C-alpha positions as CSV (number, residue, x, y, z in Angstrom):
1,M,17.1,1.7,-69.9
2,K,17.6,4.4,-67.6
3,I,18.6,3.9,-64.7
4,W,18.3,5.5,-60.8
5,A,20.8,5.2,-57.4
6,H,18.6,2.8,-55.0
7,R,19.2,4.6,-52.3
8,G,22.0,5.9,-53.4
9,C,24.6,3.4,-54.2
10,S,23.5,1.6,-51.6
11,Q,25.5,-1.3,-52.3
12,R,28.9,0.0,-51.5
13,Y,27.7,3.0,-49.1
14,P,25.7,2.7,-46.5
15,E,22.2,3.2,-47.8
16,N,20.1,7.4,-47.9
17,T,23.4,8.9,-46.3
18,L,25.2,12.0,-47.9
19,L,28.1,10.0,-48.8
20,A,25.6,7.3,-50.6
21,F,24.2,9.9,-52.7
22,E,27.6,12.1,-53.6
23,K,29.1,8.7,-55.3
24,A,25.7,8.1,-57.1
25,A,25.4,12.0,-58.0
26,E,29.4,11.5,-59.7
27,L,28.0,8.2,-62.2
28,D,27.7,9.9,-65.7
29,G,24.4,8.3,-67.4
30,L,22.3,8.4,-64.3
31,T,18.7,9.0,-64.4
32,G,18.0,9.8,-60.9
33,I,18.1,8.6,-57.4
34,E,15.3,7.3,-55.4
35,L,15.2,7.9,-51.4
36,D,13.0,8.1,-48.8
37,I,11.1,10.7,-46.4
38,Q,9.7,10.2,-43.7
39,L,8.2,13.3,-40.1
40,T,10.2,13.7,-37.6
41,K,9.2,14.4,-34.4
42,D,8.6,18.1,-35.0
43,G,8.0,17.9,-38.4
44,H,11.2,18.1,-39.9
45,M,11.5,15.8,-42.8
46,V,14.3,13.2,-42.7
47,V,15.3,10.8,-45.3
48,L,15.1,7.1,-44.3
49,H,13.7,3.8,-45.3
50,D,12.6,1.9,-42.2
51,E,9.8,3.2,-39.8
52,K,12.5,2.0,-37.4
53,V,16.0,3.1,-36.8
54,D,17.4,-0.1,-35.7
55,R,18.2,-1.6,-39.1
56,T,20.8,1.2,-40.2
57,T,21.7,3.3,-37.1
58,N,23.6,3.0,-33.6
59,G,19.4,3.6,-32.4
60,E,15.9,2.1,-31.1
61,G,12.6,3.0,-31.9
62,F,10.6,4.9,-34.5
63,V,11.5,7.6,-36.6
64,R,8.2,9.6,-36.1
65,S,9.3,9.5,-32.2
66,Y,12.6,11.6,-32.2
67,T,13.0,15.2,-33.0
68,L,15.5,16.0,-35.5
69,E,18.6,17.1,-32.6
70,E,17.8,13.3,-31.2
71,L,18.3,11.6,-34.7
72,K,21.4,14.2,-35.5
73,R,23.4,12.3,-32.5
74,L,22.7,8.9,-33.9
75,K,25.6,7.0,-36.0
76,I,25.4,5.1,-39.6
77,D,28.6,2.8,-39.8
78,A,30.4,3.8,-42.8
79,G,33.0,1.1,-42.3
80,N,37.0,2.4,-41.6
81,G,35.9,3.8,-38.5
82,N,33.6,6.2,-40.5
83,T,30.6,7.6,-40.0
84,E,27.1,8.9,-41.6
85,C,24.0,10.3,-39.8
86,I,20.5,10.7,-40.9
87,P,20.0,13.3,-43.5
88,T,17.3,16.3,-43.8
89,I,16.0,16.2,-47.4
90,E,16.9,19.8,-47.5
91,E,20.8,18.7,-47.3
92,V,20.2,15.9,-50.4
93,L,18.7,18.6,-52.1
94,D,22.4,21.0,-51.2
95,L,24.5,18.1,-52.3
96,V,22.8,17.7,-55.7
97,E,20.6,20.4,-56.4
98,D,23.2,21.6,-58.8
99,K,23.4,18.4,-61.1
100,M,19.4,18.6,-61.0
101,V,19.6,22.1,-62.8
102,N,22.4,21.8,-65.1
103,K,22.5,18.0,-65.7
104,G,19.2,17.0,-65.8
105,L,19.5,14.3,-62.6
106,K,16.1,13.2,-61.0
107,L,15.0,12.9,-57.6
108,N,12.6,9.8,-56.7
109,I,10.8,11.0,-53.6
110,E,9.3,8.3,-51.7
111,L,7.0,9.0,-49.4
112,K,7.2,6.2,-46.7
113,N,3.4,6.4,-46.1
114,S,1.8,3.8,-46.1
115,I,2.3,2.8,-42.3
116,F,2.2,6.0,-40.6
117,P,0.1,8.8,-42.4
118,Y,3.2,11.3,-41.4
119,E,0.2,14.4,-42.1
120,G,1.3,17.1,-43.4
121,M,3.9,15.5,-45.3
122,E,2.5,15.8,-48.7
123,E,2.6,19.5,-48.1
124,K,5.7,20.1,-46.8
125,I,7.5,18.4,-49.7
126,I,6.2,20.2,-52.4
127,E,6.1,23.6,-50.7
128,L,9.8,22.8,-50.3
129,I,10.0,21.6,-54.0
130,R,8.5,25.0,-55.7
131,R,10.3,26.7,-52.8
132,R,13.8,25.6,-54.8
133,G,12.0,25.5,-58.1
134,L,12.9,21.8,-59.0
135,E,9.4,20.4,-60.1
136,K,10.4,19.1,-63.1
137,Q,13.1,17.5,-61.9
138,V,11.5,15.1,-59.0
139,V,9.0,12.0,-59.5
140,Y,7.0,11.2,-56.4
141,S,6.2,7.5,-54.8
142,T,4.5,5.8,-52.2
143,F,2.4,2.4,-51.9
144,Y,-0.4,4.6,-50.2
145,A,-2.7,5.6,-52.9
146,K,-4.4,8.1,-51.4
147,S,-1.3,10.6,-50.4
148,L,-0.6,10.3,-54.3
149,E,-4.4,11.3,-55.2
150,K,-3.5,14.2,-52.6
151,I,-0.4,15.2,-53.9
152,R,-2.1,15.5,-57.5
153,K,-4.7,17.9,-56.1
154,L,-1.8,20.2,-54.7
155,E,0.7,19.9,-57.5
156,P,-1.6,19.0,-60.6
157,Q,1.4,18.6,-62.5
158,A,3.9,16.4,-60.2
159,E,5.0,12.9,-61.7
160,L,3.9,10.4,-60.2
161,G,4.5,6.5,-59.8
162,I,2.4,4.2,-57.4
163,L,4.4,1.2,-55.1
164,D,3.1,-2.0,-54.8
165,S,5.0,-5.8,-55.4
166,K,3.3,-6.4,-58.6
167,A,3.2,-4.8,-61.5
168,S,-1.2,-5.5,-61.3
169,D,-1.7,-4.5,-58.2
170,C,0.1,-1.2,-59.5
171,M,-2.3,-0.8,-62.5
172,Y,-5.3,-1.6,-59.9
173,K,-4.1,1.2,-58.1
174,I,-3.6,3.2,-61.3
175,K,-7.3,2.4,-62.2
176,G,-8.5,3.5,-59.1
177,G,-8.1,6.6,-59.3
178,C,-5.0,7.6,-57.5
179,G,-3.6,9.9,-60.2
180,A,0.0,7.7,-61.3
181,D,1.6,8.5,-64.3
182,A,4.0,5.1,-63.9
183,L,4.1,1.6,-62.3
184,H,7.2,0.9,-59.9
185,P,6.6,-2.8,-59.0
186,F,9.2,-5.4,-57.7
187,W,11.4,-6.2,-60.4
188,R,10.7,-9.7,-60.3
189,T,7.3,-9.5,-60.6
190,V,6.2,-7.9,-63.6
191,D,2.9,-10.2,-64.3
192,L,1.1,-7.7,-67.2
193,P,2.1,-8.2,-70.5
194,R,4.2,-5.5,-72.1
195,E,1.3,-4.4,-74.3
196,S,-0.6,-3.4,-71.4
197,L,2.3,-1.4,-69.7
198,K,3.2,0.7,-73.0
199,E,1.3,3.8,-72.1
200,Y,2.9,3.4,-68.8
201,A,7.2,4.0,-67.4
202,V,7.6,1.1,-65.7
203,R,10.2,1.7,-63.1
204,V,11.6,-1.5,-61.3
205,W,12.8,-1.2,-57.7
206,M,15.5,-4.3,-56.2
207,T,15.7,-5.4,-52.4
208,G,19.2,-7.2,-50.6
209,H,22.5,-7.0,-51.3
210,L,22.5,-3.4,-49.5
211,Y,25.3,-1.7,-47.8
212,P,27.8,-3.4,-46.0
213,Q,26.3,-6.4,-47.6
214,K,29.2,-8.2,-50.6
215,P,28.0,-7.6,-53.8
216,T,27.0,-10.8,-55.6
217,G,28.7,-10.0,-58.3
218,T,25.2,-11.6,-60.8
219,R,24.8,-8.6,-63.5
220,L,21.5,-8.2,-65.1
221,N,20.3,-9.0,-68.5
222,M,18.8,-5.0,-69.3
223,E,17.7,-6.6,-73.3
224,T,15.6,-9.3,-71.7
225,L,14.3,-6.8,-69.0
226,E,12.9,-4.0,-71.6
227,C,11.7,-7.2,-73.3
228,Q,9.1,-7.8,-70.6
229,G,8.4,-3.6,-71.0
230,I,10.3,-1.9,-67.8
231,T,11.6,1.3,-68.5
232,D,13.7,1.8,-65.6
233,I,15.6,0.3,-62.9
234,I,16.1,1.5,-59.8
235,L,19.2,-0.2,-58.7
236,N,21.8,-0.4,-55.8
237,E,24.4,-1.0,-57.5
238,P,24.5,1.9,-60.5
239,E,28.2,2.2,-60.5
240,C,28.5,-1.4,-62.0
241,Y,26.5,-0.2,-65.1
242,L,27.8,3.0,-65.5
243,F,30.8,4.9,-65.1
244,T,32.2,8.1,-63.1
């Protein structure tokens, strides 16, 4: 089973922050880090999951309504009086690029464009990854099938994962021509038999129990998940399954 860090080590540290990514990159045996990108009002790519800043920062409103300079003023509570700020994707790459190049660490970049299309985001992220020579270390994913179609045209060799709640809905989008190489369903709704999944990577994702919630203490049975045809799991607490 391949293990990914969901928004970094997001159960112990604030999700999608440089702190959470730094802690994840320190883990031996980690396959990769999953994160989310959106565009600011002035066209910069920032790493944040929600379309609004309300849940994770001390601000209010939509990401797309802020300039980068304005977003950088917002604070993310990191506990014990410490704060983080919303990173740009360039800042994340600066942090983990050495591990990507020399240790094989991968990034799963989710384009958060199923609600707001964010015109030009595909071109921006493809150009950035090309410029850094990291094409083989990146997986692009989104719920929006047309966005994956666009990425496939821009970067024919890109590794693509289609997101949805159910594995069957991911498969439906693939059969519809989105061009994905992998299914990215919710871990509890892999509703297809293993035999029908064997041609694809199946990377399942988790929800809940993100910082600052306390760990649940529940440990997943990886053998059971593998029997379902799951190849990768994107965990909030990868440090509980791997070692620094």
